[in-house]
Every structure is written in structure tokens, then in C-alpha cells.
C-alpha positions as CSV (number, residue, x, y, z in Angstrom):
1,X,0.0,0.0,0.0
2,X,2.8,2.4,0.9
3,X,4.5,1.7,-2.5
4,X,1.2,2.5,-4.3
5,X,0.9,5.8,-2.5
6,X,4.5,6.7,-3.3
7,X,4.0,5.8,-7.0
8,X,0.8,7.9,-7.2
9,X,2.6,10.9,-5.7
10,X,5.5,10.5,-8.2
11,X,3.1,10.3,-11.1
12,X,1.2,13.4,-10.0
13,X,4.5,15.3,-9.8
14,X,5.7,14.1,-13.2
15,X,2.4,14.9,-14.9
16,X,1.9,18.3,-13.3
17,X,5.4,19.6,-13.5
18,X,6.9,21.4,-10.5
19,X,5.1,24.1,-8.6
20,X,5.9,26.2,-5.6
21,X,3.1,28.1,-4.0
22,X,5.4,31.1,-3.6
23,X,6.1,31.3,-7.4
24,X,2.6,30.4,-8.6
25,X,0.5,33.2,-9.7
26,X,-3.1,33.8,-8.5
27,X,-4.3,34.8,-12.0
28,X,-5.5,32.7,-14.8
29,X,-2.4,33.4,-16.9
30,X,-1.7,34.6,-20.3
31,X,-4.0,33.1,-23.0
32,X,-3.0,32.1,-26.5
33,X,-3.7,34.7,-29.2
34,X,-3.3,37.5,-26.7
35,X,-0.6,40.1,-26.6
36,X,2.5,39.0,-24.7
37,X,3.0,41.0,-21.5
38,X,6.0,43.3,-21.5
39,X,8.7,42.0,-19.2
40,X,12.2,42.8,-18.2
41,X,14.7,40.1,-17.0
42,X,18.4,40.0,-16.2
43,X,21.0,37.8,-18.0
44,X,23.7,35.9,-16.4
45,X,26.1,38.7,-17.3
46,X,23.8,41.3,-15.7
47,X,22.4,42.7,-18.9
48,X,18.8,43.7,-18.9
49,X,16.6,42.2,-21.6
50,X,13.1,43.4,-22.5
51,X,10.7,41.3,-24.5
52,X,10.0,44.4,-26.6
53,X,13.6,44.3,-27.8
54,X,13.0,40.9,-29.4
55,X,10.0,42.0,-31.6
56,X,10.4,40.6,-35.1
57,X,11.7,37.3,-33.6
58,X,9.8,34.2,-32.6
59,X,10.5,33.9,-28.8
60,X,10.4,30.8,-26.7
61,X,9.9,32.2,-23.2
62,X,10.5,29.4,-20.7
63,X,10.0,29.6,-16.9
64,X,12.0,27.0,-15.1
65,X,13.9,26.1,-12.0
66,X,17.1,24.1,-11.3
67,X,15.3,22.0,-8.6
68,X,12.5,20.9,-11.0
69,X,12.9,17.4,-12.6
70,X,10.8,18.0,-15.7
71,X,12.7,21.2,-16.3
72,X,16.0,19.3,-16.1
73,X,14.6,16.7,-18.5
74,X,13.7,19.2,-21.2
75,X,17.0,21.1,-21.2
76,X,18.9,18.8,-23.6
77,X,16.1,19.2,-26.2
78,X,16.1,23.0,-25.6
79,X,19.8,23.1,-26.2
80,X,19.4,21.2,-29.5
81,X,16.6,23.5,-30.6
82,X,18.6,26.6,-29.8
83,X,21.6,25.3,-31.8
84,X,19.3,24.4,-34.7
85,X,17.8,27.9,-34.7
86,X,21.1,29.9,-34.9
87,X,20.9,32.5,-37.6
88,X,17.1,32.4,-37.7
89,X,14.7,35.0,-36.3
90,X,14.4,33.1,-33.1
91,X,15.3,33.9,-29.5
92,X,15.1,31.6,-26.5
93,X,14.7,33.2,-23.1
94,X,14.8,30.9,-20.1
95,X,13.8,32.6,-16.9
96,X,14.8,30.9,-13.7
97,X,12.3,31.2,-10.8
98,X,15.0,29.9,-8.3
99,X,15.0,31.6,-5.0
100,X,18.8,31.4,-5.1
101,X,18.9,33.7,-8.1
102,X,21.8,34.0,-10.4
103,X,24.2,31.9,-8.2
104,X,21.8,28.9,-8.2
105,X,21.6,29.0,-12.0
106,X,25.4,29.4,-12.5
107,X,26.1,26.6,-10.1
108,X,23.5,24.3,-11.8
109,X,25.1,24.9,-15.2
110,X,28.6,24.4,-13.9
111,X,27.7,21.1,-12.2
112,X,25.4,19.8,-15.0
113,X,27.3,20.8,-18.1
114,X,24.1,22.2,-19.5
115,X,23.9,25.7,-21.0
116,X,20.9,27.8,-21.9
117,X,20.2,31.5,-22.6
118,X,19.3,31.9,-18.9
119,X,17.9,35.0,-17.2
120,X,16.7,35.7,-13.7
121,X,13.6,37.6,-12.5
122,X,14.7,38.9,-9.1
123,X,11.4,40.6,-8.3
124,X,9.2,37.8,-9.7
125,X,7.3,40.3,-11.8
126,X,7.8,38.4,-15.1
127,X,6.4,35.2,-13.7
128,X,3.5,37.1,-12.2
129,X,2.8,38.9,-15.5
130,X,2.5,35.6,-17.2
131,X,0.5,34.0,-14.4
132,X,2.6,30.9,-14.3
133,X,1.2,28.0,-12.3
134,X,4.4,26.1,-11.9
135,X,7.5,25.1,-13.9
136,X,8.3,24.4,-16.6
137,X,5.8,26.7,-18.3
138,X,6.6,28.0,-21.7
139,X,5.1,30.7,-24.0
140,X,5.8,30.7,-27.7
141,X,5.5,34.3,-28.9
142,X,5.2,35.1,-32.6
143,X,7.2,37.8,-34.3
144,X,4.4,40.3,-33.7
145,X,4.4,39.8,-30.0
146,X,1.3,37.6,-29.8
147,X,1.3,34.4,-27.6
148,X,1.0,31.6,-30.2
149,X,1.2,28.7,-27.7
150,X,1.3,28.1,-24.0
151,X,2.9,24.8,-22.8
152,X,2.4,23.7,-19.3
153,X,4.9,21.0,-18.4
154,X,8.0,19.6,-20.2
155,X,8.3,18.9,-23.9
156,X,10.8,17.6,-26.4
157,X,11.6,21.0,-27.9
158,X,13.8,19.5,-30.6
159,X,11.1,17.3,-32.1
160,X,10.3,17.8,-35.9
161,X,6.8,18.9,-35.0
162,X,8.0,21.6,-32.7
163,X,10.7,22.8,-35.1
164,X,8.1,22.9,-37.9
165,X,5.6,24.9,-35.8
166,X,8.3,27.4,-34.8
167,X,9.6,27.8,-38.4
168,X,6.0,28.4,-39.5
169,X,5.7,31.3,-37.1
170,X,8.9,32.8,-38.7
171,X,7.2,33.2,-42.1
């Protein structure tokens, strides 16, 4: 009986992604086909990035955390996708919701060998603006600043279907 309870708990976590009450928003969240909220985040080298500065590009805006198993699982496919999209009108923006901020992200990348275009959101305003319910949660924003897709949970971002969808948005 105890094993069954543990298995059920693990399945719920895997299916739902990771959430932290503190980082979850109270709102419904940004809906598909709506204007992407303006946000500002900070890069690992302390440069400010605004979503408005990326207009004209398809943007994959991913909210994640180093402590989240589904987030960790999707990172290799995100790295492949980002490499494949070099030279195309595409930008990946991975916003960490880690309470440890920049240091937590840098330590994670150093220890894991992973690398993503990572940003931090010290005030939590970006996550609140998008109404995220947990991590990973991703918003695909078209070149005109409209949310084309909202993905709750992990995904194989390097799959042919995803690449085709993103390339279609670039036209």
C-alpha cells in the first residue's frame, strides 16, 4: 500500500510539472492569441533584456527552476533547438524562478554541463505577469508579440513537429 501511495505521488508530480506556491500566480495566466505582456529580465552577465527588444523574432519564453525534474529533463532538447535555430529570427529566453537567483543557475550549469540562454527575474514580476502556475511553463511568442502557444509541463523541444511549428511562425 505504501508503494502504491509513493507511486501515485510521483506520477502526479511528473504529470503536473513542478510548482511552488510562492512562485505560482493567482491569476489565470496569459492566454493564447493575446498580446505577450511586457517584461524585463536580467541575463547571467547582468544585462537587462526586455521582451519588446525581441520583436520581429519568434520567442520561446520558458519559466524553469534548477530544482525541477521536468525542467531538467527538457534542457537537452532545448539546447538542441537553440543550436538548430542559430541564424534564424528566433530567441530563447529561459527565466529561472529559483530563490537562489543567479548563483543557483550558475552553479547548476557548472555542475550539470548544461547551457541555456538563462535569465533571472529577481522581483518575480515576469512570472506574475504571465500568471505561471508552476514550472516548466513555456510561452511561444510570434514575431508580432502575440502568444501563439502556452505549454504547461515539459516537452521535447527538438522534435520535428515543434521545429516545424516554430519555423511556420517565422514566415
